[in-house]
Structures are given as structure tokens and as C-alpha cells.
N, CA, C, O and the ligand as a Tripos MOL2 file, in Angstrom:
@<TRIPOS>MOLECULE
protein
  301   299    76     0     0
PROTEIN
NO_CHARGES

@<TRIPOS>ATOM
      1 N          51.5200  141.5260  118.0040 N.3       1 MET1
      2 CA         50.7100  141.5590  119.3300 C.3       1 MET1
      3 C          51.3570  140.5680  120.2630 C.2       1 MET1
      4 O          51.2590  139.3520  120.0990 O.2       1 MET1
      5 N          51.9760  141.0950  121.1810 N.am      2 SER2
      6 CA         52.4050  140.3160  122.4150 C.3       2 SER2
      7 C          51.7490  140.4310  123.6220 C.2       2 SER2
      8 O          51.1480  141.4610  123.9280 O.2       2 SER2
      9 N          51.8160  139.4110  124.3690 N.am      3 GLN3
     10 CA         51.0430  139.4610  125.7210 C.3       3 GLN3
     11 C          51.8010  140.1630  126.7610 C.2       3 GLN3
     12 O          52.4330  139.5480  127.6200 O.2       3 GLN3
     13 N          51.7460  141.4600  126.6960 N.am      4 HIS4
     14 CA         52.5280  142.2070  127.7310 C.3       4 HIS4
     15 C          51.7210  142.3930  128.9990 C.2       4 HIS4
     16 O          52.2950  142.7070  130.0420 O.2       4 HIS4
     17 N          50.4430  142.2140  128.9500 N.am      5 ASP5
     18 CA         49.6240  142.4720  130.0210 C.3       5 ASP5
     19 C          49.4030  141.4170  131.0120 C.2       5 ASP5
     20 O          48.4430  141.4680  131.7810 O.2       5 ASP5
     21 N          50.2820  140.4350  131.0230 N.am      6 GLN6
     22 CA         50.1640  139.3190  132.0680 C.3       6 GLN6
     23 C          50.5430  139.9240  133.3760 C.2       6 GLN6
     24 O          51.4410  140.7530  133.5190 O.2       6 GLN6
     25 N          49.7680  139.4300  134.3410 N.am      7 ARG7
     26 CA         50.1630  139.8680  135.6320 C.3       7 ARG7
     27 C          51.4810  139.2300  135.9790 C.2       7 ARG7
     28 O          51.8140  138.1420  135.5090 O.2       7 ARG7
     29 N          52.2470  139.9480  136.8380 N.am      8 PRO8
     30 CA         53.5510  139.3700  137.2340 C.3       8 PRO8
     31 C          53.4150  138.0870  138.0060 C.2       8 PRO8
     32 O          52.5380  138.0220  138.8680 O.2       8 PRO8
     33 N          54.2280  137.0280  137.7690 N.am      9 LEU9
     34 CA         54.2300  136.0500  138.5120 C.3       9 LEU9
     35 C          54.9500  136.1210  139.7770 C.2       9 LEU9
     36 O          56.1250  136.4900  139.7490 O.2       9 LEU9
     37 N          54.3820  135.8050  140.9160 N.am     10 THR10
     38 CA         55.0470  135.9830  142.1480 C.3      10 THR10
     39 C          55.3060  134.5540  142.7960 C.2      10 THR10
     40 O          54.4920  133.6380  142.6810 O.2      10 THR10
     41 N          56.4460  134.4470  143.4510 N.am     11 VAL11
     42 CA         56.7390  133.2260  144.1190 C.3      11 VAL11
     43 C          57.1240  133.5350  145.5450 C.2      11 VAL11
     44 O          57.3710  134.6920  145.8850 O.2      11 VAL11
     45 N          57.1770  132.5360  146.3720 N.am     12 ALA12
     46 CA         57.6050  132.7790  147.7570 C.3      12 ALA12
     47 C          59.0890  132.4940  147.8420 C.2      12 ALA12
     48 O          59.5420  131.4170  147.4530 O.2      12 ALA12
     49 N          59.8900  133.5030  148.3740 N.am     13 CYS13
     50 CA         61.1770  133.2020  148.5640 C.3      13 CYS13
     51 C          61.5110  131.9140  149.4020 C.2      13 CYS13
     52 O          61.0190  131.7950  150.5240 O.2      13 CYS13
     53 N          62.3180  130.9680  148.8930 N.am     14 PRO14
     54 CA         62.6070  129.7680  149.5790 C.3      14 PRO14
     55 C          63.2080  129.9320  150.9180 C.2      14 PRO14
     56 O          63.1300  129.0370  151.7590 O.2      14 PRO14
     57 N          63.8330  131.1080  151.1460 N.am     15 GLN15
     58 CA         64.6010  131.3580  152.3230 C.3      15 GLN15
     59 C          63.6910  132.1150  153.3550 C.2      15 GLN15
     60 O          63.6820  131.7700  154.5370 O.2      15 GLN15
     61 N          62.9950  133.0610  152.9290 N.am     16 CYS16
     62 CA         62.2780  133.9550  153.9500 C.3      16 CYS16
     63 C          60.8500  133.9090  153.7330 C.2      16 CYS16
     64 O          60.1400  134.5530  154.5050 O.2      16 CYS16
     65 N          60.3000  133.2110  152.7550 N.am     17 GLN17
     66 CA         58.9280  133.0640  152.3600 C.3      17 GLN17
     67 C          58.2310  134.4200  151.8600 C.2      17 GLN17
     68 O          57.0220  134.4550  151.6280 O.2      17 GLN17
     69 N          59.0390  135.4930  151.7140 N.am     18 LYS18
     70 CA         58.5760  136.7490  151.2420 C.3      18 LYS18
     71 C          58.0680  136.5840  149.8180 C.2      18 LYS18
     72 O          58.6670  135.8300  149.0520 O.2      18 LYS18
     73 N          56.9790  137.2620  149.4270 N.am     19 LYS19
     74 CA         56.5880  137.1700  148.0420 C.3      19 LYS19
     75 C          57.5660  137.9160  147.0680 C.2      19 LYS19
     76 O          57.8880  139.0850  147.2800 O.2      19 LYS19
     77 N          57.9870  137.2630  146.0870 N.am     20 VAL20
     78 CA         58.9580  137.8460  145.1640 C.3      20 VAL20
     79 C          58.3820  137.8170  143.7810 C.2      20 VAL20
     80 O          57.7960  136.8160  143.3700 O.2      20 VAL20
     81 N          58.5390  138.9000  143.0540 N.am     21 VAL21
     82 CA         58.0520  139.0410  141.7210 C.3      21 VAL21
     83 C          59.0780  138.2820  140.8740 C.2      21 VAL21
     84 O          60.2690  138.5920  140.9190 O.2      21 VAL21
     85 N          58.6270  137.3010  140.1120 N.am     22 TRP22
     86 CA         59.5730  136.5580  139.2400 C.3      22 TRP22
     87 C          59.7540  137.2810  137.9280 C.2      22 TRP22
     88 O          58.9120  137.2560  137.0310 O.2      22 TRP22
     89 N          60.9110  137.9320  137.8700 N.am     23 SER23
     90 CA         61.1850  138.9200  136.8330 C.3      23 SER23
     91 C          62.6500  138.7120  136.4010 C.2      23 SER23
     92 O          63.5000  138.2700  137.1750 O.2      23 SER23
     93 N          62.8970  139.0520  135.1300 N.am     24 GLU24
     94 CA         64.3150  139.0770  134.6920 C.3      24 GLU24
     95 C          65.0240  140.1290  135.4110 C.2      24 GLU24
     96 O          66.2520  140.0650  135.4680 O.2      24 GLU24
     97 N          64.3550  141.1530  136.0040 N.am     25 LYS25
     98 CA         65.0830  142.1890  136.7810 C.3      25 LYS25
     99 C          65.5090  141.6770  138.1180 C.2      25 LYS25
    100 O          66.2550  142.3370  138.8410 O.2      25 LYS25
    101 N          65.0480  140.5240  138.4470 N.am     26 ASN26
    102 CA         65.5180  139.9870  139.7780 C.3      26 ASN26
    103 C          66.5320  138.8290  139.4450 C.2      26 ASN26
    104 O          66.0880  137.7060  139.2060 O.2      26 ASN26
    105 N          67.8220  139.0700  139.4260 N.am     27 PRO27
    106 CA         68.7300  138.0350  139.1950 C.3      27 PRO27
    107 C          68.7660  136.9420  140.1520 C.2      27 PRO27
    108 O          69.2870  135.8640  139.8650 O.2      27 PRO27
    109 N          68.2050  137.1920  141.3350 N.am     28 TYR28
    110 CA         68.2650  136.3000  142.5340 C.3      28 TYR28
    111 C          67.1020  135.4810  142.5930 C.2      28 TYR28
    112 O          67.0180  134.7140  143.5530 O.2      28 TYR28
    113 N          66.1490  135.4990  141.7110 N.am     29 ARG29
    114 CA         64.9930  134.6420  141.7330 C.3      29 ARG29
    115 C          65.3400  133.2400  141.8320 C.2      29 ARG29
    116 O          66.3390  132.8920  141.2020 O.2      29 ARG29
    117 N          64.6700  132.3060  142.5430 N.am     30 PRO30
    118 CA         63.3980  132.6080  143.2290 C.3      30 PRO30
    119 C          63.5910  133.2180  144.5640 C.2      30 PRO30
    120 O          62.6420  133.2610  145.3470 O.2      30 PRO30
    121 N          64.7520  133.6920  144.8790 N.am     31 PHE31
    122 CA         65.0240  134.3500  146.1560 C.3      31 PHE31
    123 C          64.6290  135.8440  146.0610 C.2      31 PHE31
    124 O          64.5560  136.3680  144.9490 O.2      31 PHE31
    125 N          64.3680  136.5580  147.1990 N.am     32 CYS32
    126 CA         63.9230  137.8650  147.2010 C.3      32 CYS32
    127 C          65.1130  138.8320  147.0260 C.2      32 CYS32
    128 O          64.9770  139.9960  146.6490 O.2      32 CYS32
    129 N          66.3480  138.2230  147.3460 N.am     33 SER33
    130 CA         67.5820  139.2140  147.3640 C.3      33 SER33
    131 C          68.8110  138.2050  147.2620 C.2      33 SER33
    132 O          68.7160  136.9850  147.4020 O.2      33 SER33
    133 N          69.8630  138.8430  147.0220 N.am     34 GLU34
    134 CA         71.1500  138.1990  147.0710 C.3      34 GLU34
    135 C          71.3690  137.5950  148.3940 C.2      34 GLU34
    136 O          71.8360  136.4600  148.4870 O.2      34 GLU34
    137 N          71.0330  138.3510  149.4950 N.am     35 ARG35
    138 CA         71.2730  137.8860  150.8600 C.3      35 ARG35
    139 C          70.5260  136.4180  151.0040 C.2      35 ARG35
    140 O          71.1350  135.4500  151.4600 O.2      35 ARG35
    141 N          69.3540  136.3570  150.6360 N.am     36 CYS36
    142 CA         68.6200  135.0850  150.8030 C.3      36 CYS36
    143 C          69.2450  133.9720  149.9740 C.2      36 CYS36
    144 O          69.3550  132.8220  150.4000 O.2      36 CYS36
    145 N          69.6470  134.3640  148.7760 N.am     37 LYS37
    146 CA         70.3750  133.3160  147.8450 C.3      37 LYS37
    147 C          71.6060  132.9520  148.5160 C.2      37 LYS37
    148 O          71.9180  131.7610  148.4980 O.2      37 LYS37
    149 N          72.3330  133.7590  149.0880 N.am     38 LEU38
    150 CA         73.5830  133.2900  149.7480 C.3      38 LEU38
    151 C          73.3650  132.5080  151.0280 C.2      38 LEU38
    152 O          74.0980  131.5800  151.3740 O.2      38 LEU38
    153 N          72.3920  132.9050  151.6610 N.am     39 ILE39
    154 CA         72.0000  132.1480  152.8390 C.3      39 ILE39
    155 C          71.8160  130.7440  152.4550 C.2      39 ILE39
    156 O          72.4730  129.8320  152.9560 O.2      39 ILE39
    157 N          70.8420  130.5690  151.4870 N.am     40 ASP40
    158 CA         70.5390  129.2600  151.0310 C.3      40 ASP40
    159 C          71.7170  128.4850  150.5400 C.2      40 ASP40
    160 O          71.8840  127.3150  150.8850 O.2      40 ASP40
    161 N          72.5760  129.1410  149.7050 N.am     41 LEU41
    162 CA         73.7970  128.5420  149.2620 C.3      41 LEU41
    163 C          74.7140  128.1860  150.3780 C.2      41 LEU41
    164 O          75.3840  127.1570  150.2990 O.2      41 LEU41
    165 N          74.7930  129.0220  151.4830 N.am     42 GLY42
    166 CA         75.5750  128.7470  152.6250 C.3      42 GLY42
    167 C          75.0110  127.4890  153.3770 C.2      42 GLY42
    168 O          75.7980  126.7840  154.0090 O.2      42 GLY42
    169 N          73.7630  127.2040  153.3330 N.am     43 ALA43
    170 CA         73.1720  126.1200  154.0070 C.3      43 ALA43
    171 C          73.6810  124.9070  153.3990 C.2      43 ALA43
    172 O          74.1040  124.0140  154.1330 O.2      43 ALA43
    173 N          73.6870  124.7720  152.1100 N.am     44 TRP44
    174 CA         74.1980  123.4970  151.5590 C.3      44 TRP44
    175 C          75.8150  123.5060  151.6310 C.2      44 TRP44
    176 O          76.4060  122.4480  151.8450 O.2      44 TRP44
    177 N          76.4890  124.6660  151.4570 N.am     45 ALA45
    178 CA         77.9350  124.7290  151.5250 C.3      45 ALA45
    179 C          78.3330  124.2740  152.8580 C.2      45 ALA45
    180 O          79.3390  123.5690  152.9450 O.2      45 ALA45
    181 N          77.6590  124.5940  153.9290 N.am     46 ASP46
    182 CA         77.9790  124.2100  155.2040 C.3      46 ASP46
    183 C          78.0510  122.6780  155.3540 C.2      46 ASP46
    184 O          78.8730  122.1580  156.1080 O.2      46 ASP46
    185 N          77.1990  121.9900  154.6430 N.am     47 GLU47
    186 CA         77.2300  120.5520  154.7510 C.3      47 GLU47
    187 C          78.2730  119.9110  153.8330 C.2      47 GLU47
    188 O          78.8650  118.9020  154.2160 O.2      47 GLU47
    189 N          78.5330  120.4760  152.5890 N.am     48 SER48
    190 CA         79.3390  119.6860  151.7150 C.3      48 SER48
    191 C          80.6660  120.4210  151.4240 C.2      48 SER48
    192 O          81.6380  119.7920  151.0050 O.2      48 SER48
    193 N          80.7100  121.7660  151.6490 N.am     49 HIS49
    194 CA         81.9420  122.4240  151.1250 C.3      49 HIS49
    195 C          82.6100  123.2450  152.2950 C.2      49 HIS49
    196 O          83.3450  124.2050  152.0650 O.2      49 HIS49
    197 N          82.3350  122.8490  153.4340 N.am     50 ARG50
    198 CA         82.8800  123.5950  154.5320 C.3      50 ARG50
    199 C          84.4030  123.7700  154.4390 C.2      50 ARG50
    200 O          85.1460  122.8220  154.1860 O.2      50 ARG50
    201 N          84.8360  125.0200  154.6550 N.am     51 ILE51
    202 CA         86.2270  125.3240  154.5700 C.3      51 ILE51
    203 C          86.8930  125.2340  155.9340 C.2      51 ILE51
    204 O          86.3810  125.8920  156.8390 O.2      51 ILE51
    205 N          87.8980  124.5510  156.1750 N.am     52 ALA52
    206 CA         88.4880  124.4510  157.4230 C.3      52 ALA52
    207 C          88.9100  125.8410  157.8420 C.2      52 ALA52
    208 O          89.4480  126.6200  157.0550 O.2      52 ALA52
    209 N          88.6350  126.1430  159.1750 N.am     53 GLY53
    210 CA         89.0010  127.3790  159.6590 C.3      53 GLY53
    211 C          88.0540  128.5370  159.3730 C.2      53 GLY53
    212 O          88.1870  129.6030  159.9740 O.2      53 GLY53
    213 N          87.1080  128.3450  158.4720 N.am     54 GLU54
    214 CA         86.0410  129.2830  158.2810 C.3      54 GLU54
    215 C          84.9860  129.1510  159.1270 C.2      54 GLU54
    216 O          84.5470  128.0180  159.3210 O.2      54 GLU54
    217 N          84.4290  130.2050  159.7380 N.am     55 PRO55
    218 CA         83.1370  130.0000  160.4760 C.3      55 PRO55
    219 C          82.0540  129.6450  159.5550 C.2      55 PRO55
    220 O          82.1950  129.9240  158.3650 O.2      55 PRO55
    221 N          80.9610  129.0470  159.9750 N.am     56 ALA56
    222 CA         79.7940  128.6870  159.1660 C.3      56 ALA56
    223 C          79.2150  129.9660  158.6930 C.2      56 ALA56
    224 O          79.2140  130.9280  159.4620 O.2      56 ALA56
    225 N          78.6880  130.0750  157.4170 N.am     57 LEU57
    226 CA         78.1830  131.1970  156.8340 C.3      57 LEU57
    227 C          76.7950  131.3520  157.5980 C.2      57 LEU57
    228 O          76.0230  130.3970  157.6710 O.2      57 LEU57
    229 N          76.5370  132.4600  158.1040 N.am     58 ASP58
    230 CA         75.3000  132.7520  158.6200 C.3      58 ASP58
    231 C          74.9510  134.2120  158.4180 C.2      58 ASP58
    232 O          75.7200  134.9610  157.8140 O.2      58 ASP58
    233 N          73.7710  134.6300  158.9300 N.am     59 GLU59
    234 CA         73.3310  135.9710  158.6010 C.3      59 GLU59
    235 C          74.3420  137.0280  159.2080 C.2      59 GLU59
    236 O          74.4310  138.1320  158.6710 O.2      59 GLU59
    237 N          75.0430  136.7370  160.2280 N.am     60 THR60
    238 CA         75.8520  137.7220  160.7930 C.3      60 THR60
    239 C          77.1630  138.0780  159.8820 C.2      60 THR60
    240 O          77.7270  139.1720  159.8890 O.2      60 THR60
    241 N          77.5030  137.0610  159.1770 N.am     61 ASN61
    242 CA         78.7070  137.4230  158.3190 C.3      61 ASN61
    243 C          78.4130  137.3660  156.8090 C.2      61 ASN61
    244 O          79.3360  137.2210  156.0070 O.2      61 ASN61
    245 N          77.2580  137.4690  156.4590 N.am     62 ILE62
    246 CA         76.8620  137.5020  155.1090 C.3      62 ILE62
    247 C          77.4190  138.6990  154.4100 C.2      62 ILE62
    248 O          77.8820  138.5930  153.2750 O.2      62 ILE62
    249 N          77.3890  139.8490  155.0630 N.am     63 ASP63
    250 CA         77.8180  141.0640  154.4870 C.3      63 ASP63
    251 C          79.2740  141.0510  154.1520 C.2      63 ASP63
    252 O          79.6970  141.5080  153.0900 O.2      63 ASP63
    253 N          80.0640  140.5010  155.1090 N.am     64 GLU64
    254 CA         81.5000  140.3590  154.8990 C.3      64 GLU64
    255 C          81.7830  139.3830  153.8270 C.2      64 GLU64
    256 O          82.7020  139.6060  153.0390 O.2      64 GLU64
    257 N          81.0210  138.2570  153.7350 N.am     65 TRP65
    258 CA         81.2190  137.3140  152.7310 C.3      65 TRP65
    259 C          80.8290  137.8510  151.3710 C.2      65 TRP65
    260 O          81.4590  137.5160  150.3670 O.2      65 TRP65
    261 N          79.7280  138.7340  151.3200 N.am     66 LEU66
    262 CA         79.3670  139.3530  150.1120 C.3      66 LEU66
    263 C          80.5090  140.2740  149.5660 C.2      66 LEU66
    264 O          80.8550  140.2290  148.3860 O.2      66 LEU66
    265 N          81.0780  141.1140  150.4890 N.am     67 ALA67
    266 CA         82.1710  141.9670  150.1890 C.3      67 ALA67
    267 C          83.2720  141.2320  149.5850 C.2      67 ALA67
    268 O          83.8160  141.6900  148.5800 O.2      67 ALA67
    269 N          83.6520  140.1320  150.1050 N.am     68 ARG68
    270 CA         84.7680  139.3440  149.6010 C.3      68 ARG68
    271 C          84.3760  138.7340  148.2350 C.2      68 ARG68
    272 O          85.1930  138.6760  147.3170 O.2      68 ARG68
    273 N          83.1450  138.2940  148.1240 N.am     69 ALA69
    274 CA         82.6040  137.7110  146.8100 C.3      69 ALA69
    275 C          82.7830  138.7760  145.7040 C.2      69 ALA69
    276 O          83.1860  138.4910  144.5770 O.2      69 ALA69
    277 N          82.4660  139.9830  146.0930 N.am     70 GLU70
    278 CA         82.4290  141.0800  145.0500 C.3      70 GLU70
    279 C          83.8880  141.3780  144.7130 C.2      70 GLU70
    280 O          84.1370  141.8360  143.5980 O.2      70 GLU70
    281 N          84.7730  141.1770  145.4990 N.am     71 ARG71
    282 CA         86.2410  141.4000  145.1830 C.3      71 ARG71
    283 C          86.7370  140.1330  144.3680 C.2      71 ARG71
    284 O          87.8210  140.2260  143.7920 O.2      71 ARG71
    285 N          86.0620  139.0350  144.2880 N.am     72 GLY72
    286 CA         86.3930  137.8900  143.6000 C.3      72 GLY72
    287 C          87.3790  137.0580  144.3500 C.2      72 GLY72
    288 O          88.0460  136.2570  143.6940 O.2      72 GLY72
    289 N          87.5530  137.1380  145.5940 N.am     73 ASP73
    290 CA         88.6000  136.3100  146.2140 C.3      73 ASP73
    291 C          87.9700  135.5080  147.3020 C.2      73 ASP73
    292 O          88.5500  135.3000  148.3680 O.2      73 ASP73
    293 N          86.7210  135.0400  147.0120 N.am     74 GLU74
    294 CA         85.9770  134.1800  147.9710 C.3      74 GLU74
    295 C          86.6480  132.8450  148.3980 C.2      74 GLU74
    296 O          86.4490  132.2760  149.4710 O.2      74 GLU74
    297 N          87.5270  132.4010  147.3350 N.am     75 ARG75
    298 CA         88.0690  131.1480  147.6440 C.3      75 ARG75
    299 C          89.3090  131.2280  148.6020 C.2      75 ARG75
    300 O          89.8830  130.1980  148.9550 O.2      75 ARG75
    301 ZN         64.1610  136.1240  151.0330 Zn       76 ZN76
@<TRIPOS>BOND
     1     1     2 1
     2     2     3 1
     3     3     4 2
     4     3     5 am
     5     5     6 1
     6     6     7 1
     7     7     8 2
     8     7     9 am
     9     9    10 1
    10    10    11 1
    11    11    12 2
    12    11    13 am
    13    13    14 1
    14    14    15 1
    15    15    16 2
    16    15    17 am
    17    17    18 1
    18    18    19 1
    19    19    20 2
    20    19    21 am
    21    21    22 1
    22    22    23 1
    23    23    24 2
    24    23    25 am
    25    25    26 1
    26    26    27 1
    27    27    28 2
    28    27    29 am
    29    29    30 1
    30    30    31 1
    31    31    32 2
    32    31    33 am
    33    33    34 1
    34    34    35 1
    35    35    36 2
    36    35    37 am
    37    37    38 1
    38    38    39 1
    39    39    40 2
    40    39    41 am
    41    41    42 1
    42    42    43 1
    43    43    44 2
    44    43    45 am
    45    45    46 1
    46    46    47 1
    47    47    48 2
    48    47    49 am
    49    49    50 1
    50    50    51 1
    51    51    52 2
    52    51    53 am
    53    53    54 1
    54    54    55 1
    55    55    56 2
    56    55    57 am
    57    57    58 1
    58    58    59 1
    59    59    60 2
    60    59    61 am
    61    61    62 1
    62    62    63 1
    63    63    64 2
    64    63    65 am
    65    65    66 1
    66    66    67 1
    67    67    68 2
    68    67    69 am
    69    69    70 1
    70    70    71 1
    71    71    72 2
    72    71    73 am
    73    73    74 1
    74    74    75 1
    75    75    76 2
    76    75    77 am
    77    77    78 1
    78    78    79 1
    79    79    80 2
    80    79    81 am
    81    81    82 1
    82    82    83 1
    83    83    84 2
    84    83    85 am
    85    85    86 1
    86    86    87 1
    87    87    88 2
    88    87    89 am
    89    89    90 1
    90    90    91 1
    91    91    92 2
    92    91    93 am
    93    93    94 1
    94    94    95 1
    95    95    96 2
    96    95    97 am
    97    97    98 1
    98    98    99 1
    99    99   100 2
   100    99   101 am
   101   101   102 1
   102   102   103 1
   103   103   104 2
   104   103   105 am
   105   105   106 1
   106   106   107 1
   107   107   108 2
   108   107   109 am
   109   109   110 1
   110   110   111 1
   111   111   112 2
   112   111   113 am
   113   113   114 1
   114   114   115 1
   115   115   116 2
   116   115   117 am
   117   117   118 1
   118   118   119 1
   119   119   120 2
   120   119   121 am
   121   121   122 1
   122   122   123 1
   123   123   124 2
   124   123   125 am
   125   125   126 1
   126   126   127 1
   127   127   128 2
   128   127   129 am
   129   129   130 1
   130   130   131 1
   131   131   132 2
   132   131   133 am
   133   133   134 1
   134   134   135 1
   135   135   136 2
   136   135   137 am
   137   137   138 1
   138   138   139 1
   139   139   140 2
   140   139   141 am
   141   141   142 1
   142   142   143 1
   143   143   144 2
   144   143   145 am
   145   145   146 1
   146   146   147 1
   147   147   148 2
   148   147   149 am
   149   149   150 1
   150   150   151 1
   151   151   152 2
   152   151   153 am
   153   153   154 1
   154   154   155 1
   155   155   156 2
   156   155   157 am
   157   157   158 1
   158   158   159 1
   159   159   160 2
   160   159   161 am
   161   161   162 1
   162   162   163 1
   163   163   164 2
   164   163   165 am
   165   165   166 1
   166   166   167 1
   167   167   168 2
   168   167   169 am
   169   169   170 1
   170   170   171 1
   171   171   172 2
   172   171   173 am
   173   173   174 1
   174   174   175 1
   175   175   176 2
   176   175   177 am
   177   177   178 1
   178   178   179 1
   179   179   180 2
   180   179   181 am
   181   181   182 1
   182   182   183 1
   183   183   184 2
   184   183   185 am
   185   185   186 1
   186   186   187 1
   187   187   188 2
   188   187   189 am
   189   189   190 1
   190   190   191 1
   191   191   192 2
   192   191   193 am
   193   193   194 1
   194   194   195 1
   195   195   196 2
   196   195   197 am
   197   197   198 1
   198   198   199 1
   199   199   200 2
   200   199   201 am
   201   201   202 1
   202   202   203 1
   203   203   204 2
   204   203   205 am
   205   205   206 1
   206   206   207 1
   207   207   208 2
   208   207   209 am
   209   209   210 1
   210   210   211 1
   211   211   212 2
   212   211   213 am
   213   213   214 1
   214   214   215 1
   215   215   216 2
   216   215   217 am
   217   217   218 1
   218   218   219 1
   219   219   220 2
   220   219   221 am
   221   221   222 1
   222   222   223 1
   223   223   224 2
   224   223   225 am
   225   225   226 1
   226   226   227 1
   227   227   228 2
   228   227   229 am
   229   229   230 1
   230   230   231 1
   231   231   232 2
   232   231   233 am
   233   233   234 1
   234   234   235 1
   235   235   236 2
   236   235   237 am
   237   237   238 1
   238   238   239 1
   239   239   240 2
   240   239   241 am
   241   241   242 1
   242   242   243 1
   243   243   244 2
   244   243   245 am
   245   245   246 1
   246   246   247 1
   247   247   248 2
   248   247   249 am
   249   249   250 1
   250   250   251 1
   251   251   252 2
   252   251   253 am
   253   253   254 1
   254   254   255 1
   255   255   256 2
   256   255   257 am
   257   257   258 1
   258   258   259 1
   259   259   260 2
   260   259   261 am
   261   261   262 1
   262   262   263 1
   263   263   264 2
   264   263   265 am
   265   265   266 1
   266   266   267 1
   267   267   268 2
   268   267   269 am
   269   269   270 1
   270   270   271 1
   271   271   272 2
   272   271   273 am
   273   273   274 1
   274   274   275 1
   275   275   276 2
   276   275   277 am
   277   277   278 1
   278   278   279 1
   279   279   280 2
   280   279   281 am
   281   281   282 1
   282   282   283 1
   283   283   284 2
   284   283   285 am
   285   285   286 1
   286   286   287 1
   287   287   288 2
   288   287   289 am
   289   289   290 1
   290   290   291 1
   291   291   292 2
   292   291   293 am
   293   293   294 1
   294   294   295 1
   295   295   296 2
   296   295   297 am
   297   297   298 1
   298   298   299 1
   299   299   300 2
@<TRIPOS>SUBSTRUCTURE
     1 MET1         2 RESIDUE 1 A MET
     2 SER2         6 RESIDUE 1 A SER
     3 GLN3        10 RESIDUE 1 A GLN
     4 HIS4        14 RESIDUE 1 A HIS
     5 ASP5        18 RESIDUE 1 A ASP
     6 GLN6        22 RESIDUE 1 A GLN
     7 ARG7        26 RESIDUE 1 A ARG
     8 PRO8        30 RESIDUE 1 A PRO
     9 LEU9        34 RESIDUE 1 A LEU
    10 THR10       38 RESIDUE 1 A THR
    11 VAL11       42 RESIDUE 1 A VAL
    12 ALA12       46 RESIDUE 1 A ALA
    13 CYS13       50 RESIDUE 1 A CYS
    14 PRO14       54 RESIDUE 1 A PRO
    15 GLN15       58 RESIDUE 1 A GLN
    16 CYS16       62 RESIDUE 1 A CYS
    17 GLN17       66 RESIDUE 1 A GLN
    18 LYS18       70 RESIDUE 1 A LYS
    19 LYS19       74 RESIDUE 1 A LYS
    20 VAL20       78 RESIDUE 1 A VAL
    21 VAL21       82 RESIDUE 1 A VAL
    22 TRP22       86 RESIDUE 1 A TRP
    23 SER23       90 RESIDUE 1 A SER
    24 GLU24       94 RESIDUE 1 A GLU
    25 LYS25       98 RESIDUE 1 A LYS
    26 ASN26      102 RESIDUE 1 A ASN
    27 PRO27      106 RESIDUE 1 A PRO
    28 TYR28      110 RESIDUE 1 A TYR
    29 ARG29      114 RESIDUE 1 A ARG
    30 PRO30      118 RESIDUE 1 A PRO
    31 PHE31      122 RESIDUE 1 A PHE
    32 CYS32      126 RESIDUE 1 A CYS
    33 SER33      130 RESIDUE 1 A SER
    34 GLU34      134 RESIDUE 1 A GLU
    35 ARG35      138 RESIDUE 1 A ARG
    36 CYS36      142 RESIDUE 1 A CYS
    37 LYS37      146 RESIDUE 1 A LYS
    38 LEU38      150 RESIDUE 1 A LEU
    39 ILE39      154 RESIDUE 1 A ILE
    40 ASP40      158 RESIDUE 1 A ASP
    41 LEU41      162 RESIDUE 1 A LEU
    42 GLY42      166 RESIDUE 1 A GLY
    43 ALA43      170 RESIDUE 1 A ALA
    44 TRP44      174 RESIDUE 1 A TRP
    45 ALA45      178 RESIDUE 1 A ALA
    46 ASP46      182 RESIDUE 1 A ASP
    47 GLU47      186 RESIDUE 1 A GLU
    48 SER48      190 RESIDUE 1 A SER
    49 HIS49      194 RESIDUE 1 A HIS
    50 ARG50      198 RESIDUE 1 A ARG
    51 ILE51      202 RESIDUE 1 A ILE
    52 ALA52      206 RESIDUE 1 A ALA
    53 GLY53      210 RESIDUE 1 A GLY
    54 GLU54      214 RESIDUE 1 A GLU
    55 PRO55      218 RESIDUE 1 A PRO
    56 ALA56      222 RESIDUE 1 A ALA
    57 LEU57      226 RESIDUE 1 A LEU
    58 ASP58      230 RESIDUE 1 A ASP
    59 GLU59      234 RESIDUE 1 A GLU
    60 THR60      238 RESIDUE 1 A THR
    61 ASN61      242 RESIDUE 1 A ASN
    62 ILE62      246 RESIDUE 1 A ILE
    63 ASP63      250 RESIDUE 1 A ASP
    64 GLU64      254 RESIDUE 1 A GLU
    65 TRP65      258 RESIDUE 1 A TRP
    66 LEU66      262 RESIDUE 1 A LEU
    67 ALA67      266 RESIDUE 1 A ALA
    68 ARG68      270 RESIDUE 1 A ARG
    69 ALA69      274 RESIDUE 1 A ALA
    70 GLU70      278 RESIDUE 1 A GLU
    71 ARG71      282 RESIDUE 1 A ARG
    72 GLY72      286 RESIDUE 1 A GLY
    73 ASP73      290 RESIDUE 1 A ASP
    74 GLU74      294 RESIDUE 1 A GLU
    75 ARG75      298 RESIDUE 1 A ARG
    76 ZN76       301 GROUP 0 **** ****
């Protein structure tokens, strides 16, 4: 007998405050999406890991950054 009937735990996305179900199906928890996770990563990366010649990571270039990350050549 396992406790399957627990209500799902929800958390507020640290980036956009949207309610997110904390689930193993969400690899981006506690964020609501990969986008919010990367925005948050970009926020600290901008302070400590800024790459010369690269524009700051922001919402306008997240999609391009994601595409590069998916190809594995983000460095
Ligand atoms: Zn979010």
C-alpha cells in the first residue's frame, strides 16, 4: 500500500511566480519551464561568468541560446 493519493505539491516558479507542480515529470523544477530556469541561470552567469563579446542573456535571446545549448556548443 503506497501513498499514491497525495495531492501534488505546487511551488511558485522563482522566476515568474507561476504555480508549478513539483513532479519528476518537470525536470526544470522549481522553475515552470526551461526558459525560466535559463533566465535564472543567466542572471547569475551575467554576474560571474560573463563571456567577453557575448551580449547578456535575456529573454530576447534565450531561444537562440537554447538552440545552441541543444547542439552542445554553448561554450
Ligand atoms: Zn516560470
